C-alpha positions as CSV (number, residue, x, y, z in Angstrom):
1,M,54.8,-19.5,25.8
2,M,52.5,-18.0,22.5
3,K,48.8,-17.4,23.1
4,T,46.1,-16.8,20.6
5,I,43.2,-14.5,21.6
6,Y,39.8,-14.6,19.0
7,P,36.9,-12.0,19.2
8,T,34.2,-14.8,19.9
9,R,35.6,-15.5,23.4
10,L,35.7,-11.3,23.8
11,A,31.9,-12.0,22.5
12,G,31.0,-14.6,24.2
13,A,31.4,-13.1,27.8
14,L,29.4,-10.2,26.4
15,L,26.7,-11.6,25.2
16,A,26.2,-14.1,28.0
17,L,25.8,-10.4,30.2
18,S,23.2,-9.5,27.7
19,T,21.0,-12.2,27.7
20,V,20.7,-11.4,31.5
21,L,20.8,-8.1,30.8
22,M,18.1,-8.1,28.2
23,G,15.3,-9.7,29.9
24,G,15.1,-6.3,32.0
25,C,12.8,-3.6,32.2
26,M,10.4,-2.3,29.5
27,V,9.2,1.5,30.0
28,G,6.4,3.0,29.3
29,P,3.0,1.9,28.6
30,D,2.2,-2.0,26.8
31,Y,0.3,-1.6,23.8
32,H,-3.5,-3.3,23.6
33,R,-6.1,-2.9,21.0
34,P,-8.6,-0.3,22.0
35,P,-12.4,-1.3,21.7
36,V,-14.2,0.1,19.0
37,A,-18.6,0.2,18.9
38,T,-19.5,-1.6,16.1
39,P,-23.4,-2.6,14.9
40,A,-24.8,-5.9,15.5
41,M,-26.1,-5.8,11.2
42,W,-26.1,-3.6,8.3
43,K,-29.0,-0.9,7.8
44,E,-29.6,-1.9,4.7
45,L,-30.5,-5.4,5.3
46,P,-33.4,-6.8,7.3
47,G,-31.0,-9.1,9.2
48,W,-27.2,-10.4,8.9
49,I,-25.1,-13.4,8.2
50,E,-23.2,-15.4,11.0
51,A,-19.3,-14.1,9.6
52,Q,-17.9,-17.5,8.0
53,P,-15.4,-16.2,6.7
54,A,-14.8,-19.4,4.4
55,A,-17.8,-19.4,2.1
56,E,-19.0,-16.0,3.0
57,V,-16.2,-13.5,1.9
58,P,-14.3,-12.7,-1.6
59,K,-11.6,-14.8,-1.5
60,G,-8.4,-15.0,-3.8
61,D,-9.5,-13.8,-7.2
62,W,-12.7,-11.7,-6.6
63,W,-12.5,-10.1,-9.6
64,T,-13.9,-13.8,-12.0
65,A,-17.3,-13.2,-10.0
66,F,-17.8,-10.5,-12.8
67,N,-17.7,-13.2,-15.5
68,D,-15.3,-10.4,-17.4
69,P,-12.1,-12.1,-20.0
70,L,-10.7,-8.6,-20.1
71,I,-10.6,-8.4,-15.9
72,N,-9.8,-12.0,-15.6
73,E,-6.7,-11.0,-17.7
74,L,-5.3,-7.9,-16.7
75,E,-6.8,-7.7,-12.6
76,P,-3.8,-10.4,-11.8
77,L,-1.2,-7.4,-13.5
78,V,-1.6,-4.8,-11.0
79,S,0.3,-6.8,-7.8
80,V,3.6,-6.6,-10.5
81,S,2.8,-4.2,-13.1
82,N,1.2,-1.4,-11.1
83,Q,3.5,1.5,-10.2
84,T,1.5,2.5,-7.1
85,V,1.5,-0.7,-6.0
86,R,5.0,-1.2,-5.8
87,Q,6.2,2.1,-4.9
88,D,4.0,0.1,-1.3
89,Y,6.4,-2.1,-1.7
90,A,9.8,-0.4,-1.9
91,N,7.9,1.4,1.0
92,Y,7.8,-2.4,2.9
93,Q,10.8,-3.3,2.0
94,Q,12.3,-0.1,3.7
95,A,10.4,-0.6,6.7
96,L,11.6,-4.6,7.6
97,A,15.0,-3.1,7.0
98,E,14.1,-0.6,9.3
99,V,13.3,-3.8,11.9
100,R,16.7,-5.3,11.3
101,L,18.1,-2.0,12.1
102,A,16.4,-1.6,15.2
103,R,17.3,-4.9,16.4
104,S,21.1,-5.2,15.7
105,A,20.6,-2.8,19.1
106,L,20.5,-6.0,21.0
107,F,23.7,-6.9,20.5
108,P,27.0,-5.5,20.8
109,T,29.9,-4.7,17.9
110,I,32.7,-6.5,17.1
111,G,35.4,-5.3,15.4
112,I,39.1,-6.3,15.1
113,N,42.1,-4.0,14.2
114,G,44.9,-4.2,13.1
115,S,48.3,-1.5,12.9
116,A,52.4,-1.6,11.4
117,T,54.3,0.6,11.4
118,R,57.6,1.2,10.2
119,E,60.2,4.1,11.4
120,R,63.7,5.1,11.7
121,S,64.8,6.8,15.2
122,S,68.4,7.8,16.5
123,T,70.2,6.7,19.5
124,G,72.4,9.7,19.4
125,N,75.8,9.9,19.0
126,L,78.7,7.4,19.6
127,S,82.8,7.4,19.1
128,S,84.1,6.9,15.3
129,S,86.7,5.0,17.2
130,V,83.7,2.6,18.1
131,L,82.2,2.8,15.1
132,A,85.3,2.9,12.5
133,G,88.2,2.0,14.9
134,G,89.6,6.0,14.5
135,A,88.6,9.1,16.3
136,G,85.9,11.4,16.4
137,V,82.0,11.2,17.2
138,G,78.6,9.6,14.7
139,N,75.2,9.8,15.0
140,F,73.4,6.3,15.1
141,Q,70.5,5.7,13.4
142,R,68.4,2.4,13.4
143,I,64.7,1.0,12.0
144,N,63.0,-0.1,13.8
145,N,58.8,-2.3,13.5
146,A,56.3,-1.7,15.7
147,G,53.0,-3.6,15.1
148,S,48.9,-4.7,17.4
149,L,46.5,-6.8,17.2
150,E,43.7,-6.6,18.8
151,A,40.2,-7.1,18.9
152,N,37.3,-4.0,20.8
153,A,33.8,-5.1,21.4
154,S,31.5,-2.2,22.6
155,W,27.9,-3.1,23.5
156,A,25.1,-0.7,25.4
157,P,22.8,-3.2,27.7
158,D,19.1,-2.2,26.8
159,L,18.1,-2.5,30.5
160,W,15.1,0.2,29.9
161,G,13.7,-1.6,26.9
162,L,14.6,1.5,24.8
163,V,15.4,-0.8,22.2
164,R,13.5,-3.6,22.5
165,R,10.2,-0.3,22.0
166,N,12.3,1.2,18.9
167,I,11.6,-2.8,17.3
168,E,8.5,-2.9,18.6
169,Q,7.5,0.9,17.0
170,N,9.9,-0.5,13.2
171,A,7.8,-3.5,13.9
172,A,3.8,-2.2,14.1
173,T,5.7,0.3,11.4
174,A,6.4,-2.5,8.8
175,Q,3.6,-4.6,9.4
176,A,1.5,-0.9,8.8
177,S,3.5,-0.7,5.7
178,Q,2.4,-4.6,4.6
179,A,-1.0,-3.5,4.9
180,T,-0.3,-0.4,3.1
181,L,0.4,-2.9,0.3
182,A,-2.1,-4.4,0.6
183,N,-4.6,-2.1,0.6
184,A,-2.9,-0.3,-2.3
185,T,-3.1,-3.7,-4.2
186,L,-6.9,-4.1,-4.1
187,S,-7.8,-0.1,-4.5
188,E,-5.6,-0.9,-8.3
189,Q,-7.5,-3.8,-8.8
190,I,-10.9,-2.1,-7.9
191,A,-10.2,1.2,-9.9
192,L,-8.8,-1.5,-12.2
193,A,-12.3,-3.5,-12.3
194,N,-14.3,0.2,-12.5
195,A,-12.5,1.4,-15.2
196,V,-13.1,-2.4,-17.3
197,I,-16.6,-1.7,-16.9
198,D,-16.8,2.1,-17.5
199,L,-15.2,0.7,-21.0
200,R,-17.8,-1.4,-21.8
201,V,-20.5,0.0,-20.7
202,T,-19.4,2.4,-23.0
203,D,-18.8,0.3,-26.1
204,A,-22.9,-0.9,-25.1
205,N,-23.3,3.4,-25.6
206,I,-21.7,3.3,-29.0
207,D,-23.6,0.5,-29.8
208,L,-27.2,2.1,-28.6
209,L,-26.6,4.8,-30.8
210,T,-24.5,3.4,-34.0
211,H,-28.4,1.6,-33.9
212,T,-30.2,4.4,-32.7
213,V,-28.4,6.6,-35.9
214,D,-29.8,3.3,-38.2
215,A,-33.0,4.2,-36.7
216,F,-33.0,7.9,-37.2
217,E,-31.5,7.8,-40.7
218,Q,-34.4,5.9,-42.0
219,S,-36.9,8.1,-40.7
220,L,-35.0,11.0,-42.4
221,R,-35.6,9.3,-45.7
222,V,-38.9,8.7,-45.3
223,V,-39.3,11.9,-44.4
224,A,-37.7,13.4,-46.7
225,D,-39.9,11.1,-50.0
226,Q,-42.4,13.0,-48.1
227,D,-41.8,15.9,-48.0
228,K,-40.7,16.2,-52.0
229,A,-44.6,14.7,-52.2
230,G,-45.3,17.4,-50.6
231,T,-47.4,16.1,-48.0
232,V,-45.3,17.0,-45.0
233,P,-44.5,20.9,-43.8
234,P,-40.9,21.4,-44.3
235,S,-40.2,21.7,-41.1
236,D,-40.7,18.0,-40.3
237,L,-37.5,17.2,-42.9
238,V,-35.0,19.8,-40.6
239,S,-36.7,18.3,-36.9
240,A,-35.5,15.1,-38.3
241,Q,-32.7,15.8,-39.7
242,T,-31.4,17.2,-36.4
243,Q,-32.5,14.6,-34.8
244,L,-30.0,12.7,-36.6
245,E,-27.2,15.1,-36.5
246,S,-27.4,15.3,-33.4
247,A,-27.3,11.4,-32.6
248,Q,-24.4,11.1,-34.7
249,S,-22.4,13.8,-32.6
250,S,-23.3,11.8,-29.3
251,L,-21.9,8.7,-30.8
252,I,-18.9,10.4,-32.1
253,A,-18.2,12.1,-28.6
254,L,-18.0,8.7,-27.2
255,G,-15.2,8.3,-28.8
256,V,-13.1,10.4,-26.3
257,A,-14.2,8.5,-23.1
258,R,-13.1,4.9,-24.6
259,A,-10.1,6.2,-25.5
260,Q,-9.8,7.5,-21.8
261,Y,-10.9,4.3,-20.2
262,V,-8.1,2.2,-22.4
263,H,-5.5,4.9,-21.6
264,A,-6.4,4.4,-17.5
265,I,-7.0,1.0,-18.5
266,A,-3.0,1.0,-19.8
267,V,-1.4,2.8,-16.7
268,L,-3.7,0.6,-14.3
269,V,-1.2,-1.8,-15.3
270,G,2.1,-0.3,-15.8
271,R,2.2,0.2,-19.4
272,N,2.3,2.6,-21.9
273,P,-1.1,4.0,-23.1
274,E,-0.2,3.4,-27.0
275,E,1.4,0.0,-26.1
276,L,-3.0,-1.4,-24.8
277,D,-5.5,-2.1,-27.6
278,V,-8.6,-3.6,-26.4
279,P,-11.1,-4.6,-28.9
280,T,-15.0,-3.3,-28.7
281,N,-17.2,-5.9,-26.6
282,T,-20.8,-5.4,-25.8
283,T,-21.1,-7.4,-23.4
284,L,-21.3,-6.0,-19.8
285,P,-19.9,-7.9,-16.6
286,T,-21.8,-10.2,-15.0
287,L,-23.3,-8.3,-11.5
288,P,-22.2,-11.0,-9.2
289,S,-23.9,-11.7,-5.5
290,V,-22.0,-10.0,-2.8
291,P,-22.2,-11.8,0.7
292,V,-22.1,-9.4,3.5
293,S,-20.8,-10.6,7.1
294,V,-22.0,-9.0,9.7
295,P,-19.9,-6.0,10.5
296,S,-17.0,-6.2,13.2
297,T,-15.4,-8.6,10.4
298,L,-14.5,-5.4,9.0
299,L,-12.0,-4.8,12.0
300,Q,-10.1,-8.1,10.6
301,R,-10.4,-7.5,6.3
302,R,-9.7,-4.3,5.4
303,P,-6.6,-3.7,5.5
304,D,-7.3,0.4,6.0
305,I,-8.1,0.0,9.4
306,A,-4.8,-2.7,9.7
307,A,-2.8,-0.5,9.2
308,A,-4.5,2.3,10.8
309,E,-3.9,-0.5,13.8
310,R,-1.2,-1.0,13.8
311,Q,0.2,2.8,13.6
312,M,-1.7,3.1,16.7
313,A,0.6,0.3,17.9
314,A,3.6,2.2,16.3
315,Q,2.4,5.4,17.9
316,N,2.3,3.5,21.8
317,A,5.8,2.3,21.4
318,A,6.6,5.8,20.9
319,I,5.9,6.5,23.9
320,G,8.3,3.8,25.7
321,V,10.7,5.6,23.9
322,A,10.3,8.9,24.7
323,V,9.7,7.6,28.6
324,A,13.6,6.0,28.5
325,A,14.9,8.9,27.7
326,Y,15.0,9.7,31.8
327,Y,16.6,6.7,32.5
328,P,20.0,6.7,32.3
329,T,22.7,5.4,29.1
330,I,24.8,2.7,30.7
331,S,27.5,1.6,27.6
332,L,30.3,-1.3,28.2
333,S,33.5,-1.7,25.9
334,A,36.4,-4.8,26.1
335,L,39.8,-4.8,24.2
336,D,41.7,-7.6,24.0
337,G,44.7,-8.8,21.9
338,F,48.3,-7.5,21.0
339,T,51.0,-5.1,20.9
340,Q,54.3,-5.3,20.3
341,S,57.3,-2.9,19.3
342,P,59.7,-4.0,18.0
343,L,57.3,-6.5,15.3
344,A,59.0,-10.0,16.1
345,G,57.4,-11.9,18.9
346,L,54.1,-9.5,18.7
347,L,52.1,-12.8,19.5
348,H,54.2,-13.8,22.7
349,I,52.3,-13.7,26.1
350,A,54.5,-10.9,27.3
351,N,52.7,-8.7,24.5
352,Y,49.1,-9.3,25.7
353,V,47.0,-6.4,26.7
354,W,43.1,-6.4,27.7
355,S,40.8,-3.9,28.5
356,L,37.7,-3.1,30.3
357,G,35.2,-0.1,30.6
358,G,32.1,1.0,31.3
359,Q,30.2,4.3,30.8
360,A,27.2,5.4,32.0
361,S,26.2,9.4,32.0
362,E,21.9,11.1,32.6
363,T,20.9,13.9,32.7
364,L,20.1,16.5,35.6
365,F,18.4,18.6,33.3
366,D,17.1,19.6,29.6
367,G,14.6,22.3,30.2
368,G,11.9,20.0,30.1
369,Q,12.4,18.1,26.7
370,R,12.2,14.9,27.8
371,S,8.8,15.1,29.3
372,A,7.5,17.6,26.3
373,Q,8.7,14.8,24.1
374,V,6.7,12.5,26.5
375,D,3.0,14.5,25.7
376,A,4.1,14.5,22.4
377,A,4.2,10.8,21.9
378,K,0.8,10.9,23.8
379,A,-0.5,13.4,21.9
380,S,0.6,11.0,18.4
381,Y,-0.9,8.1,20.1
382,D,-4.3,10.0,20.5
383,A,-4.3,10.8,17.0
384,A,-3.3,7.7,15.5
385,L,-6.3,6.5,17.7
386,A,-8.8,9.2,16.2
387,N,-7.5,7.9,13.0
388,Y,-8.1,4.5,13.2
389,R,-11.7,4.7,14.6
390,G,-12.7,7.5,12.2
391,T,-11.6,4.6,9.3
392,V,-13.6,1.9,10.6
393,L,-16.4,4.5,10.7
394,T,-15.8,5.4,7.2
395,A,-15.1,1.9,6.5
396,F,-19.2,1.7,8.0
397,Q,-19.8,4.7,6.4
398,G,-19.1,2.8,3.0
399,V,-21.0,-0.3,3.1
400,E,-24.0,1.1,3.7
401,N,-23.3,3.3,0.8
402,D,-22.6,-0.1,-1.2
403,L,-26.2,-2.3,0.6
404,A,-28.1,1.4,0.2
405,G,-27.4,1.5,-3.7
406,L,-28.0,-1.7,-4.7
407,R,-30.9,-2.5,-3.3
408,I,-32.2,1.2,-4.1
409,L,-30.6,0.6,-8.0
410,A,-32.2,-2.4,-8.4
411,Q,-35.7,-1.2,-7.9
412,Q,-34.7,1.7,-10.6
413,A,-33.7,-1.4,-13.0
414,E,-37.0,-3.0,-12.9
415,V,-38.8,-0.5,-13.4
416,L,-36.5,1.4,-16.0
417,E,-37.0,-2.4,-18.1
418,R,-40.3,-1.9,-18.4
419,A,-40.4,1.2,-19.1
420,V,-38.4,0.9,-22.0
421,R,-41.0,-1.8,-23.1
422,D,-43.6,0.4,-23.3
423,A,-40.9,3.5,-24.6
424,T,-39.5,0.9,-27.3
425,R,-43.8,0.1,-28.2
426,G,-44.4,3.8,-28.1
427,T,-41.9,4.7,-30.7
428,E,-43.3,1.9,-32.8
429,I,-47.0,3.1,-33.0
430,A,-46.2,6.7,-34.0
431,R,-43.7,5.9,-36.4
432,N,-47.3,4.4,-38.1
433,E,-49.5,6.7,-37.0
434,Y,-47.0,8.9,-38.8
435,Q,-46.7,6.9,-42.4
436,A,-50.4,7.2,-41.9
437,G,-50.5,10.4,-41.5
438,T,-52.7,10.9,-39.0
439,V,-50.0,12.4,-36.9
440,D,-47.4,14.8,-37.1
441,F,-43.4,13.8,-37.3
442,T,-42.9,16.0,-33.8
443,T,-44.7,12.9,-31.7
444,V,-42.4,10.7,-33.6
445,A,-39.4,12.5,-32.7
446,T,-40.8,12.9,-29.0
447,A,-41.3,9.4,-28.9
448,Q,-37.5,7.9,-30.4
449,A,-35.8,10.7,-28.1
450,T,-37.5,9.4,-24.9
451,Q,-36.7,6.3,-25.7
452,L,-33.6,6.6,-26.5
453,N,-33.1,8.7,-23.5
454,L,-34.4,5.7,-20.8
455,Q,-31.8,3.4,-22.7
456,Q,-29.2,5.1,-21.3
457,T,-30.2,5.6,-18.3
458,A,-31.2,2.0,-18.0
459,L,-27.0,1.3,-19.5
460,N,-26.1,4.1,-16.8
461,V,-27.8,2.0,-13.3
462,Q,-26.3,-1.3,-14.9
463,Q,-23.0,0.5,-14.7
464,T,-24.1,2.0,-11.1
465,R,-24.8,-1.5,-10.0
466,L,-21.7,-2.8,-11.1
467,L,-20.0,-0.4,-10.2
468,D,-21.2,-0.4,-6.8
469,A,-20.5,-3.8,-6.6
470,A,-17.1,-3.6,-6.9
471,S,-17.3,-1.1,-4.7
472,L,-18.9,-3.9,-2.2
473,I,-16.2,-5.7,-2.4
474,G,-13.3,-3.4,-2.0
475,D,-14.9,-2.1,1.4
476,L,-15.7,-5.5,2.4
477,G,-11.5,-6.0,2.3
478,G,-11.7,-8.3,-0.4
479,G,-9.9,-11.7,-0.1
480,W,-7.2,-10.4,2.5
481,S,-7.1,-10.8,6.2
482,D,-5.7,-8.8,9.2
483,S,-4.2,-12.8,9.5
484,E,-1.8,-12.2,6.6
485,L,0.3,-9.5,8.4
486,G,3.8,-10.8,9.0
487,D,4.4,-12.0,12.3
488,P,6.5,-8.7,13.9
489,R,9.0,-11.3,15.7
490,K,10.3,-12.2,12.8
491,M,9.8,-8.9,10.1
492,G,12.8,-8.3,8.5
493,Q,13.4,-12.1,7.9
494,R,12.3,-12.8,4.8
495,Q,11.2,-11.1,1.2
496,V,8.2,-10.8,0.7
497,S,7.2,-9.8,-3.5
498,P,4.9,-7.1,-5.1
């Protein structure tokens, strides 16, 4: 009678047993998200807007609110070409692999071993008459073939939840990596928007100084003509020349800043600095109006807060891993197969072998090692908790700063707009009075310098308002929500492209 043994039968028994034992207890504390005090409204707003995520927050391509063609063209490249984002994507993929690695410990390890040997052996001395029909003795040798074919399995049942806590820890870590990837993407996108804003303001500043240089050259020609006529003192000509040269110097210096902004934009989209050439464009991006919901929505909308919360969950699971070390370790093993020497008839029922075994171990004394590991895990959780609450407070601070900046700078922009109009009119009056001979050139130079300073200040305020708007979008979480985090039960089973 012949009998064939398959490894699946051996595995079936262990899997059935694993189904029962995996329902065992899990030592260590179960995770509950700790409460965080959140204000009812933003300090900088007279009231608050009830959270309506579908309508009240930037979603998807939030950068289109700036209405800038360069921002719209380059922002989608950040998520696929930015090297910081790609690094965090690789870290996320590693975290998913760690989840699969931890989950594999729930199941038995099954293998097949096969071996074959061929050897020569001696049976001792036989008489030569037996071998050759004559006198004397001889040494008889023979060739022997042997072999085995065995399936083996081993399994350590997760009686105390050590493996499940490991899975929980790694899944939470993977979710934290996913949130970190989202945060890196948002941060680099905000950085790109800031760089483009800075570039546009620099171009506007270059345009302003170019017109200023033209105006100063015209003033110098007037002064030079009057100097030749002897109607003005020589100091007027020197003052006009100095004023023009100072403006020319400032105009040249802006070229350095412009080149640096273009290089920064290139790196943010994963290109070499020399590969990107951005034409001059003096049109500033549109200042977006960003609706603000209640502060508590930041807990769901900020990827850095989600990452900190998931790190806290991972540290909580680590406590259970440390506590599980107090309990005995149990492992089961089994072997099923055939062995035969000589090899012929290996799969015969007479050569069928099997074995079952179990092993248990428990540490009786470790000098306080396990208690120290538990204490260390609890301390790590407390640190993660403090980091989480600190991240939330920092998020509130960032939004309040952005709102305060937008409110105050809007008032300053209104005043500067009137001041620029008045300064422009004052320059025209001073220039006319100088040509009429009623004032000296110092009055004209002072009026022109005042006008230029106010125009540059107005540009800087507009730049800061645009940067604050971009910062506010980032501090509100952009278009992200923690609902996008992967299901921890399915972590490691799917791939997410950057």
